[in-house]
VOPAGU-2260 file (C-alpha; in pm, 1 decimal, decimal comma):
REM VOPAGU-2260
SITE   aa  ch    i         X         Y         Z
SITE  MET   A    0    1480,3    1573,5     396,6
SITE  ASN   A    1    1695,6    1311,6     219,3
SITE  ILE   A    2    1465,8    1007,3     225,1
SITE  LEU   A    3    1713,0     775,7      52,9
SITE  GLU   A    4    1976,4     850,1     314,1
SITE  LEU   A    5    1727,6     788,4     594,2
SITE  ILE   A    6    1634,2     443,8     464,3
SITE  GLY   A    7    1995,4     346,7     399,8
SITE  ARG   A    8    2019,0     373,7      20,9
SITE  ASP   A    9    2221,2     602,2    -203,8
SITE  ARG   A   10    2023,7     580,4    -528,5
SITE  PRO   A   11    1665,2     533,1    -653,6
SITE  LEU   A   12    1565,2     177,6    -738,6
SITE  PHE   A   13    1392,1     199,2   -1072,4
SITE  ASP   A   14    1568,4     478,6   -1265,9
SITE  ALA   A   15    1729,5     241,7   -1517,2
SITE  ASP   A   16    1410,8      43,5   -1583,8
SITE  VAL   A   17    1190,4     352,1   -1616,7
SITE  SER   A   18    1442,7     520,3   -1846,3
SITE  GLN   A   19    1472,5     211,1   -2067,2
SITE  HIS   A   20    1093,6     187,9   -2108,8
SITE  GLU   A   21    1009,3     559,7   -2101,8
SITE  HIS   A   22     914,6     584,1   -2468,6
SITE  GLN   A   23     672,2     292,0   -2437,0
SITE  LEU   A   24     523,9     421,8   -2111,0
SITE  SER   A   25     473,3     772,9   -2248,4
SITE  ALA   A   26     317,3     644,0   -2569,9
SITE  MET   A   27      67,8     427,2   -2380,5
SITE  ILE   A   28     -26,1     709,7   -2144,2
SITE  SER   A   29     -46,8    1000,8   -2388,2
SITE  GLY   A   30    -359,7     874,1   -2559,2
SITE  GLY   A   31    -499,7     674,1   -2271,0
SITE  ARG   A   32    -794,7     712,5   -2036,9
SITE  PHE   A   33    -706,5     640,2   -1673,5
SITE  LEU   A   34    -906,5     597,5   -1355,0
SITE  VAL   A   35    -714,6     591,8   -1026,9
SITE  ILE   A   36    -912,2     457,9    -729,7
SITE  GLY   A   37    -774,3     558,8    -389,6
SITE  GLY   A   38    -575,1     825,9    -567,6
SITE  ALA   A   39    -550,3    1063,0    -271,0
SITE  GLY   A   40    -353,3     820,2     -53,7
SITE  SER   A   41      24,6     827,3     -52,4
SITE  ILE   A   42      71,7     558,8    -318,1
SITE  GLY   A   43    -229,8     680,1    -513,8
SITE  GLN   A   44     -89,3    1031,9    -527,4
SITE  ALA   A   45     245,4     896,7    -648,4
SITE  VAL   A   46      73,7     694,5    -923,6
SITE  THR   A   47    -141,2     992,7   -1022,5
SITE  ARG   A   48     167,8    1211,2   -1057,9
SITE  GLU   A   49     343,4     951,2   -1276,0
SITE  ILE   A   50      43,8     937,9   -1510,7
SITE  PHE   A   51     -22,5    1314,2   -1509,6
SITE  LYS   A   52     331,9    1412,5   -1607,7
SITE  ARG   A   53     308,3    1198,0   -1922,0
SITE  GLY   A   54       0,7    1378,5   -2056,1
SITE  PRO   A   55    -294,2    1135,6   -2056,4
SITE  HIS   A   56    -611,5    1197,6   -2255,2
SITE  THR   A   57    -817,4    1143,5   -1939,1
SITE  LEU   A   58    -711,0    1112,6   -1575,9
SITE  HIS   A   59    -988,4    1075,0   -1320,1
SITE  VAL   A   60    -915,3    1023,7    -952,1
SITE  VAL   A   61   -1154,3     876,4    -694,7
SITE  ASP   A   62   -1104,5     885,2    -317,4
SITE  ILE   A   63   -1322,3     915,3      -7,5
SITE  SER   A   64   -1087,7    1174,1     148,4
SITE  GLU   A   65   -1184,1    1510,0       4,4
SITE  ASN   A   66    -914,4    1685,8     208,2
SITE  ASN   A   67    -636,7    1465,7      69,7
SITE  MET   A   68    -785,7    1511,6    -277,1
SITE  VAL   A   69    -759,4    1889,2    -239,7
SITE  GLU   A   70    -392,8    1852,4    -144,8
SITE  LEU   A   71    -333,0    1621,1    -442,6
SITE  VAL   A   72    -466,8    1885,0    -682,8
SITE  ARG   A   73    -276,2    2168,6    -514,3
SITE  ASP   A   74      45,2    1967,1    -520,8
SITE  ILE   A   75      12,0    1880,5    -889,5
SITE  ARG   A   76     -81,5    2235,4    -987,9
SITE  SER   A   77     212,0    2371,4    -787,5
SITE  THR   A   78     469,4    2137,0    -945,0
SITE  LEU   A   79     354,8    1989,4   -1275,7
SITE  GLY   A   80      95,3    2250,9   -1368,8
SITE  TYR   A   81    -162,6    2157,1   -1630,6
SITE  ILE   A   82    -223,8    1913,7   -1916,6
SITE  LYS   A   83    -439,8    1932,0   -2228,0
SITE  GLY   A   84    -632,2    1624,2   -2120,0
SITE  ASP   A   85    -918,4    1595,7   -1871,8
SITE  PHE   A   86    -792,2    1583,5   -1513,2
SITE  SER   A   87   -1082,0    1553,7   -1265,5
SITE  THR   A   88   -1127,6    1431,4    -909,3
SITE  PHE   A   89   -1432,5    1275,8    -741,7
SITE  ALA   A   90   -1474,9    1248,8    -363,7
SITE  ILE   A   91   -1672,8     924,2    -364,2
SITE  ASP   A   92   -1645,0     568,8    -227,6
SITE  CYS   A   93   -1550,9     307,3    -487,5
SITE  GLY   A   94   -1800,9      67,5    -329,8
SITE  SER   A   95   -2091,8     308,0    -370,1
SITE  LYS   A   96   -2374,1     366,5    -618,2
SITE  GLU   A   97   -2210,5     699,0    -700,3
SITE  PHE   A   98   -1900,1     516,7    -822,2
SITE  ALA   A   99   -2104,6     285,5   -1042,7
SITE  ALA   A  100   -2285,0     589,2   -1182,2
SITE  LEU   A  101   -1951,6     757,8   -1258,8
SITE  LEU   A  102   -1836,0     461,4   -1464,7
SITE  GLY   A  103   -2166,2     456,4   -1650,8
SITE  ALA   A  104   -2167,5     829,2   -1721,4
SITE  GLY   A  105   -1869,1     859,4   -1952,4
SITE  SER   A  106   -1698,9     668,5   -2230,1
SITE  GLY   A  107   -1512,9     434,0   -1995,7
SITE  TYR   A  108   -1145,0     395,5   -1914,2
SITE  ASP   A  109    -860,8     206,1   -2076,2
SITE  TYR   A  110    -682,2     146,9   -1746,0
SITE  VAL   A  111    -826,7     123,5   -1396,5
SITE  LEU   A  112    -575,7     133,4   -1111,3
SITE  ASN   A  113    -700,7      47,1    -764,1
SITE  LEU   A  114    -480,8     183,7    -484,9
SITE  SER   A  115    -750,9     182,7    -215,7
SITE  ALA   A  116    -677,3     -35,7      86,8
SITE  LEU   A  117    -684,4     -68,2     460,5
SITE  LYS   A  118    -313,3    -114,4     505,4
SITE  HIS   A  119    -244,9    -109,2     878,6
SITE  VAL   A  120    -164,1    -411,3    1091,3
SITE  ARG   A  121    -344,0    -225,3    1372,1
SITE  SER   A  122    -668,7    -327,9    1194,8
SITE  GLU   A  123    -621,3    -659,6    1377,1
SITE  LYS   A  124    -775,8    -542,2    1699,4
SITE  ASP   A  125   -1154,0    -576,3    1651,5
SITE  PRO   A  126   -1408,6    -752,8    1425,1
SITE  PHE   A  127   -1562,8    -427,2    1303,3
SITE  THR   A  128   -1243,4    -286,4    1155,8
SITE  LEU   A  129   -1161,2    -633,5    1023,2
SITE  MET   A  130   -1494,7    -645,6     842,9
SITE  ARG   A  131   -1423,5    -310,5     679,1
SITE  LEU   A  132   -1078,1    -442,9     585,0
SITE  ILE   A  133   -1250,3    -732,6     406,3
SITE  GLU   A  134   -1493,7    -492,1     240,6
SITE  VAL   A  135   -1221,5    -260,8     111,0
SITE  ASN   A  136    -939,0    -501,6      33,3
SITE  VAL   A  137   -1142,7    -788,9    -111,0
SITE  LEU   A  138   -1508,9    -720,7    -186,7
SITE  ASN   A  139   -1467,6    -370,7    -331,3
SITE  THR   A  140   -1186,5    -501,9    -548,9
SITE  VAL   A  141   -1417,7    -767,0    -691,9
SITE  LYS   A  142   -1689,9    -504,2    -752,9
SITE  THR   A  143   -1461,3    -254,4    -923,1
SITE  ILE   A  144   -1308,4    -520,1   -1148,5
SITE  GLU   A  145   -1653,3    -619,4   -1268,1
SITE  LEU   A  146   -1751,2    -257,1   -1331,2
SITE  ALA   A  147   -1425,0    -193,9   -1516,4
SITE  ARG   A  148   -1487,7    -498,0   -1736,4
SITE  GLU   A  149   -1850,1    -400,3   -1805,2
SITE  HIS   A  150   -1742,0     -55,7   -1921,4
SITE  GLY   A  151   -1468,2    -170,5   -2156,3
SITE  ALA   A  152   -1145,1    -140,0   -1959,9
SITE  ARG   A  153    -839,2    -290,2   -2126,8
SITE  LYS   A  154    -645,7    -353,3   -1803,8
SITE  TYR   A  155    -700,1    -350,6   -1427,4
SITE  PHE   A  156    -424,5    -298,9   -1174,1
SITE  CYS   A  157    -461,2    -355,6    -801,0
SITE  VAL   A  158    -190,6    -299,5    -541,6
SITE  SER   A  159    -104,8    -586,7    -308,3
SITE  THR   A  160     160,2    -602,1     -33,5
SITE  ASP   A  161     473,5    -790,7      65,4
SITE  LYS   A  162     269,0    -905,1     366,9
SITE  ALA   A  163      62,9   -1125,2     130,8
SITE  ALA   A  164     361,1   -1360,9      95,1
SITE  ASN   A  165     326,3   -1616,6     376,8
SITE  PRO   A  166      98,5   -1380,3     574,1
SITE  VAL   A  167     104,0   -1364,3     953,2
SITE  ASN   A  168    -145,8   -1079,9     996,8
SITE  MET   A  169    -502,6   -1024,8     882,6
SITE  MET   A  170    -413,0    -732,3     658,5
SITE  GLY   A  171    -159,5    -938,8     464,7
SITE  ALA   A  172    -398,5   -1234,3     455,2
SITE  SER   A  173    -675,9   -1013,3     316,5
SITE  LYS   A  174    -448,0    -911,9      30,8
SITE  ARG   A  175    -353,6   -1275,9     -30,3
SITE  ILE   A  176    -724,6   -1360,5     -51,6
SITE  MET   A  177    -767,2   -1064,0    -285,7
SITE  GLU   A  178    -498,8   -1214,2    -509,5
SITE  MET   A  179    -702,0   -1538,2    -521,7
SITE  PHE   A  180   -1002,0   -1344,2    -648,4
SITE  LEU   A  181    -777,9   -1167,6    -901,0
SITE  MET   A  182    -684,0   -1503,1   -1053,4
SITE  ARG   A  183   -1049,9   -1579,6   -1121,8
SITE  ALA   A  184   -1124,4   -1230,4   -1252,3
SITE  SER   A  185    -821,9   -1246,1   -1485,1
SITE  LEU   A  186   -1009,1   -1490,0   -1709,1
SITE  ALA   A  187   -1236,2   -1203,8   -1818,4
SITE  LEU   A  188   -1006,6    -898,5   -1789,5
SITE  PRO   A  189    -625,7    -869,6   -1792,6
SITE  ILE   A  190    -502,3    -791,8   -1440,2
SITE  SER   A  191    -163,1    -721,1   -1288,1
SITE  THR   A  192     -52,7    -622,1    -942,4
SITE  ALA   A  193     250,1    -533,7    -729,9
SITE  ARG   A  194     386,6    -634,0    -393,7
SITE  PHE   A  195     620,3    -394,9    -222,2
SITE  ALA   A  196     735,1    -292,7     120,6
SITE  ASN   A  197     683,4       7,4     344,6
SITE  VAL   A  198     648,7     336,8     160,5
SITE  ALA   A  199     868,1     580,2     347,8
SITE  PHE   A  200     668,8     864,1     506,6
SITE  SER   A  201     336,2     746,8     362,8
SITE  ASP   A  202      28,5     871,6     548,5
SITE  GLY   A  203     -19,7     693,2     878,6
SITE  SER   A  204     316,3     514,3     866,3
SITE  LEU   A  205     559,9     523,5    1156,1
SITE  LEU   A  206     795,0     748,8     959,7
SITE  HIS   A  207     507,7     985,4     882,8
SITE  GLY   A  208     449,2     979,2    1257,1
SITE  PHE   A  209     804,1    1108,1    1305,9
SITE  ASN   A  210     703,6    1421,8    1111,3
SITE  GLN   A  211     391,7    1462,9    1323,5
SITE  ARG   A  212     575,3    1415,6    1651,3
SITE  PHE   A  213     848,3    1659,5    1548,1
SITE  ALA   A  214     597,7    1925,4    1443,8
SITE  LYS   A  215     417,6    1886,6    1778,1
SITE  ARG   A  216     738,2    1866,5    1986,2
SITE  GLN   A  217     647,6    1521,3    2113,0
SITE  PRO   A  218     870,8    1217,2    2182,1
SITE  ILE   A  219     949,9     972,1    1904,1
SITE  SER   A  220     875,0     605,7    1970,5
SITE  ALA   A  221     997,0     316,1    1753,9
SITE  PRO   A  222    1083,1     -55,4    1777,0
SITE  ASN   A  223    1453,9    -136,4    1785,8
SITE  ASP   A  224    1422,1    -501,2    1675,7
SITE  VAL   A  225    1214,5    -463,9    1356,9
SITE  ARG   A  226    1398,8    -441,8    1024,8
SITE  ARG   A  227    1202,0    -352,8     713,6
SITE  TYR   A  228    1242,3    -279,4     343,9
SITE  PHE   A  229    1143,2      69,0     227,8
SITE  VAL   A  230    1062,3     231,9    -103,6
SITE  THR   A  231    1015,2     603,7    -162,5
SITE  PRO   A  232     673,6     741,6    -264,3
SITE  GLN   A  233     798,2     803,4    -618,9
SITE  GLU   A  234     929,8     445,8    -640,5
SITE  SER   A  235     591,3     311,4    -531,6
SITE  GLY   A  236     424,6     507,2    -811,4
SITE  GLU   A  237     678,1     391,3   -1069,6
SITE  LEU   A  238     641,6      23,8    -972,2
SITE  CYS   A  239     261,6      37,2    -988,7
SITE  LEU   A  240     269,3     212,9   -1325,5
SITE  MET   A  241     520,0     -34,6   -1468,8
SITE  SER   A  242     308,1    -327,9   -1356,3
SITE  CYS   A  243     -12,1    -177,3   -1494,6
SITE  LEU   A  244     125,6     -88,2   -1836,3
SITE  LEU   A  245     399,4    -346,8   -1892,1
SITE  GLY   A  246     284,1    -643,2   -1685,3
SITE  ALA   A  247     127,8    -946,2   -1850,8
SITE  ASN   A  248    -201,2   -1088,8   -1726,3
SITE  ARG   A  249    -164,4   -1214,5   -1364,8
SITE  ASP   A  250     188,3   -1076,4   -1321,8
SITE  ILE   A  251     288,8    -955,5    -976,6
SITE  PHE   A  252     576,5    -704,5    -981,8
SITE  PHE   A  253     806,2    -659,6    -682,8
SITE  PRO   A  254    1127,2    -463,0    -614,9
SITE  LYS   A  255    1459,4    -644,3    -611,4
SITE  LEU   A  256    1582,9    -547,3    -266,9
SITE  SER   A  257    1883,1    -699,0     -93,6
SITE  GLU   A  258    1850,6    -822,6     264,6
SITE  ALA   A  259    2215,5    -740,3     325,0
SITE  LEU   A  260    2195,0    -386,1     190,0
SITE  ASN   A  261    1837,2    -263,5     215,6
SITE  LEU   A  262    1682,5    -373,0     546,9
SITE  ALA   A  263    1662,8     -87,1     796,2
SITE  ARG   A  264    1564,9     -65,9    1163,5
SITE  PHE   A  265    1301,7     190,0    1259,3
SITE  SER   A  266    1511,2     305,7    1555,1
SITE  ASP   A  267    1812,2     366,9    1328,3
SITE  ILE   A  268    1596,6     567,6    1089,2
SITE  ALA   A  269    1472,9     775,5    1383,6
SITE  VAL   A  270    1831,2     859,9    1482,3
SITE  ARG   A  271    1923,7     960,8    1124,5
SITE  TYR   A  272    1597,8    1155,6    1087,3
SITE  LEU   A  273    1666,0    1365,5    1396,4
SITE  ALA   A  274    2028,8    1421,5    1291,7
SITE  GLN   A  275    1913,9    1564,2     958,5
SITE  LEU   A  276    1697,9    1809,0    1154,3
SITE  GLY   A  277    1985,2    1909,3    1380,8
SITE  PHE   A  278    1894,0    1709,6    1691,2
SITE  GLU   A  279    2062,1    1431,1    1883,8
SITE  ALA   A  280    1841,8    1132,2    1964,3
SITE  PHE   A  281    1823,5    1089,2    2342,6
SITE  GLU   A  282    1710,6     739,7    2437,7
SITE  CYS   A  283    1474,1     730,8    2736,8
SITE  ALA   A  284    1404,8     427,3    2954,2
SITE  SER   A  285    1025,0     455,2    2933,7
SITE  GLU   A  286     737,4     634,3    2764,1
SITE  ASP   A  287     680,0     830,4    3085,3
SITE  GLU   A  288    1035,5     959,6    3089,9
SITE  ALA   A  289    1017,8    1055,6    2722,4
SITE  ARG   A  290     696,0    1249,9    2777,1
SITE  SER   A  291     801,7    1421,6    3098,3
SITE  ARG   A  292    1143,5    1533,2    2970,5
SITE  ALA   A  293    1036,8    1649,9    2624,4
SITE  ASP   A  294    1058,2    2027,1    2685,3
SITE  GLU   A  295    1383,8    1997,7    2881,0
SITE  LEU   A  296    1563,6    1783,0    2621,9
SITE  ILE   A  297    1437,8    1964,9    2313,2
SITE  SER   A  298    1566,2    2295,0    2451,1
SITE  GLN   A  299    1912,9    2128,5    2458,9
SITE  LYS   A  300    1885,2    2018,2    2091,5
SITE  LYS   A  301    1821,2    1662,1    2206,9
SITE  TRP   A  302    1504,9    1471,9    2117,1
SITE  PRO   A  303    1340,4    1226,3    2357,3
SITE  CYS   A  304    1310,0     878,9    2204,2
SITE  TYR   A  305    1168,8     556,8    2340,5
SITE  PHE   A  306    1298,9     249,0    2158,7
SITE  PHE   A  307    1145,8     -85,3    2248,2
SITE  LYS   A  308    1119,6    -453,3    2157,3
SITE  SER   A  309     815,5    -522,1    1940,0
SITE  ASP   A  310     547,5    -748,5    2088,8
SITE  THR   A  311     225,6    -647,4    1911,7
SITE  THR   A  312      -8,1    -871,7    1712,9
SITE  GLY   A  313      61,7    -923,7    1343,3
SITE  GLU   A  314     427,1    -824,3    1327,5
SITE  LYS   A  315     631,6   -1041,4    1092,1
SITE  ASP   A  316     986,3   -1132,3    1189,3
SITE  PHE   A  317    1110,3   -1072,4     835,1
SITE  GLU   A  318     978,4    -944,9     503,3
SITE  GLU   A  319     951,7   -1132,9     175,4
SITE  PHE   A  320     800,0   -1056,9    -161,7
SITE  PHE   A  321     747,2   -1410,6    -289,6
SITE  THR   A  322     732,6   -1769,2    -169,2
SITE  GLU   A  323     925,6   -2076,1    -277,1
SITE  ARG   A  324     610,3   -2205,7    -448,2
SITE  GLU   A  325     590,1   -1913,3    -689,8
SITE  THR   A  326     750,8   -1896,1   -1035,9
SITE  LEU   A  327     977,2   -1594,7   -1088,0
SITE  ASP   A  328    1109,1   -1394,9   -1382,9
SITE  MET   A  329    1416,5   -1211,7   -1255,9
SITE  ALA   A  330    1563,9   -1133,2   -1597,2
SITE  ARG   A  331    1321,4    -893,0   -1767,8
SITE  PHE   A  332    1402,5    -586,2   -1556,9
SITE  ASP   A  333    1710,4    -458,2   -1379,5
SITE  SER   A  334    1546,9    -377,7   -1044,3
SITE  ILE   A  335    1205,2    -545,2   -1070,4
SITE  GLY   A  336    1120,4    -910,8   -1026,9
SITE  ILE   A  337     799,9   -1068,3   -1155,4
SITE  ILE   A  338     589,1   -1348,7   -1011,5
SITE  LYS   A  339     431,9   -1538,4   -1300,7
SITE  ASN   A  340      90,9   -1685,7   -1215,5
SITE  ALA   A  341    -126,7   -1943,8   -1384,6
SITE  PRO   A  342    -505,0   -1886,1   -1349,8
SITE  GLU   A  343    -537,7   -2128,3   -1060,5
SITE  PHE   A  344    -816,5   -2080,9    -806,8
SITE  ASP   A  345   -1079,8   -2275,8    -615,6
SITE  ASP   A  346   -1413,9   -2133,3    -725,4
SITE  ALA   A  347   -1604,4   -2310,5    -449,2
SITE  LEU   A  348   -1364,7   -2173,2    -185,8
SITE  LEU   A  349   -1402,5   -1818,7    -316,2
SITE  GLN   A  350   -1779,9   -1850,0    -306,6
SITE  HIS   A  351   -1756,1   -1989,3      46,3
SITE  PHE   A  352   -1566,4   -1676,9     148,3
SITE  VAL   A  353   -1829,9   -1444,0       3,0
SITE  ASP   A  354   -2118,5   -1642,8     154,3
SITE  THR   A  355   -1955,7   -1665,7     498,5
SITE  VAL   A  356   -1881,0   -1293,6     510,3
SITE  ALA   A  357   -2242,7   -1221,1     415,4
SITE  SER   A  358   -2365,1   -1460,5     686,3
SITE  ILE   A  359   -2149,5   -1296,8     954,3
SITE  ARG   A  360   -2254,6    -946,8     847,3
SITE  ALA   A  361   -2619,7   -1043,7     878,1
SITE  LYS   A  362   -2578,8   -1093,9    1253,0
SITE  LEU   A  363   -2641,4    -819,5    1506,4
SITE  THR   A  364   -2281,7    -837,8    1628,8
SITE  TRP   A  365   -1960,8   -1003,3    1512,2
SITE  ASP   A  366   -1690,0   -1214,3    1668,2
SITE  LYS   A  367   -1327,6   -1171,8    1563,0
SITE  ALA   A  368   -1268,5   -1547,0    1602,4
SITE  GLU   A  369   -1517,0   -1614,9    1320,0
SITE  LEU   A  370   -1316,6   -1400,4    1081,2
SITE  VAL   A  371    -983,4   -1547,3    1185,5
SITE  ASP   A  372   -1129,5   -1896,5    1133,8
SITE  LEU   A  373   -1252,4   -1799,3     786,5
SITE  PHE   A  374    -907,2   -1669,8     694,3
SITE  ASN   A  375    -754,6   -1996,0     816,1
SITE  GLN   A  376    -993,4   -2184,8     587,5
SITE  MET   A  377    -891,4   -1969,5     291,3
SITE  ILE   A  378    -517,5   -1992,0     368,8
SITE  PRO   A  379    -442,9   -2325,2     542,0
SITE  ASP   A  380     -84,6   -2225,0     628,9
SITE  PHE   A  381    -188,2   -1882,6     759,8
SITE  ALA   A  382      40,7   -1829,0    1059,1
SITE  HIS   A  383    -162,7   -1567,9    1242,1
SITE  LYS   A  384      29,9   -1428,9    1539,2
SITE  GLU   A  385    -203,7   -1317,5    1818,8
SITE  THR   A  386     -27,5   -1162,6    2117,9
SITE  GLY   A  387    -320,7    -977,2    2271,3
SITE  LYS   A  388    -126,6    -650,9    2228,5
SITE  TYR   A  389    -193,2    -395,3    1956,2
SITE  LEU   A  390     -28,2     -83,7    1814,5
SITE  ASP   A  391    -299,6     139,1    1960,9
SITE  GLY   A  392    -148,5      51,5    2299,3
SITE  ARG   A  393     183,1     213,0    2200,1
SITE  MET   A  394     292,2     576,9    2207,9
């Protein structure tokens, strides 16, 4: 599968920048001790591979998905093999006592990279998933930064998202709030982060869903009015690694992508995807038609597709990596831009967020409106788009 061709590009983004800084990256990694949190997810696996292949002294990976962790190890052993350093995985939650015990058991880590996140806009739909989104994306980040600092870490990296720039959904807003907490934490420990777009074929993504639907001989469904930026899994790992090792305190790295050249429609990707597999995309008028004609069409080397206009909560009309209020460095790298941040934050507002979340959690049940209101208090220009329709209502 040619991923670059599917997403409308003909070359990798960061080859020149990685090549130019390879000696520095390899030197920093070869003697370093690394902890990757959320390392069994798609981006986490990509970051882990980038570190592993440069021979670290220590590389420990934490993730709650033991099955994905098994696949991570099998994949690395089957491609990169082995290193002299200590490569170990731990199937634990980064918000747990077990995680705190892990950090206290050894000699600490030089670099802690946090790739754990609830990343789906579909988390909009109920207060219970939203509360876990807050726990994972904000509160666990604060906890792991403090533990990293206590145990002597030199640098902390945490992945953000393009959806944190002028957020319209709760997931993006949670990452924007996380960035606020990062500014405060950066006074005690150097921190950098990265915003980037959709990772093509990452677990749970729509493109990953194409693979699942194809394997199960099921129709493919995709919006025909949504255009998005994409990076490959390897590019996501390279960008995170570059930010962690080469970013200054409070830097946010992002890919330089061109609106004219790099935005792609999901429906167009679906057509190219099926063509690469030897099938013609056959557009159906409804989900029912696509389901009912699947066997008939597939036997004719045609694949049933339902393309539709997006109307679900949290979808942004366009993607952006920075706002007009942010200061940029566009000169340091060929394909990477940097948002330069001063340590500006409202300590009282951050404490209000923590206290309000604790107050809501103490209740027997929760109301989504309370959480949306809290996010509006944290981000006054938060343009939350509530349509009453969610991705779980789509094929």
